[in-house]
N, C-alpha and C positions, 0 to 999 in steps of 0.2 A: 675539831670543832668542842665546842664547850657550849651546856645548857645553864641559860640566865631562868631564874625564876625569882620572881615579886611578886609579893601579896601586900595590899594596900589595904587597913581599913580603919574604918566609924569606929568612932570610940559616942556614951553616951556621958552625960553630966557636965556638969559644971568645969571650966578651968582647970580647978582641984583635982574632981577625979578624972578626968584627964591626965592628967598629969601623971599621979597611981598608978592608974590601967596603962601608961605606956613606960614607967618604970618595970610593973609587975610583967609583962608585955618583953619587955626588953633583956631582962634578967630570966626568962624561963625559955626564948629562943636564944642566947650566945650560951645559955646552960649547954646546946646540945651541938657544941662545936668540941672536937673530942673527942665524942660520945658518937659518934657516927662517921665512920672513918669515909665516904661519898661525900662528901661535905668541901669544897676546896675555898672559899670563900664563903664569911657569912655576915653583914651588915641588918645593922637597922637604926632606924631613925625617925624621929617625929615630927613632925609640921612645924615649920618655920615660919610659914606667912602665910595671910589669908584665911585662918580658919575658917570664915562663912561661907568660903567654898573650893577648900578645897578637904582632904580626908585627915585622917590624923596621924596613922602609924605605918610604916613599910618596913617588912624584909626585902632585902635583893641577897641574893645568894645563888653560887656559882656550882656547877657540877660538872662531870667531864662529859656527862651522854646524860640519855634521858632515861637511861638503866639506874642509873646512880640518885636520878632524882626516884626514880621511883623505890628506889631500897631505902630512901631518905624518908619520903611520903610512909611508905609501910615499916618504917620501922618502929619497936612498941613506947620507945623515947619520943619521938616527934611525935605518935599520936597522943600520950597522957597529957604533951603539951597543948597538944591542940584542941583539945578537951577543953584546958584551963582557959584557954585562950576564945575559945568560943562562949566563956561565958565573962564576958568582957565587951564584945563586938557590939556591934546592933548592924553596920556591911560589913561585907567584905568582896571584892574582883580580884584578881591574880591573871597575870601572866604566865607562862612560859616559851623560851624560843633557845633557838639556836642561834651562835655568830662564831 
């Protein structure tokens, strides 16, 4: 089994502010690859269509198991990134599942 970790955020501001926040979030999250060894894959993407009804940006990451996800969640590098992301977003939802 593998664990899929998906987090989706809503950003505040106009298109320019959202684009700037999306770029920063992407940079922050992708910087974790290679620093946290339990990350198997990690992609970040900004919404591409229907901005009036969709969220703005998402991360999709894979881990070997829930223990690996917990290691990621508790890692000091992730905690620092998460704190910075919280300052940029107005809403968050997530799901973690085995497949």
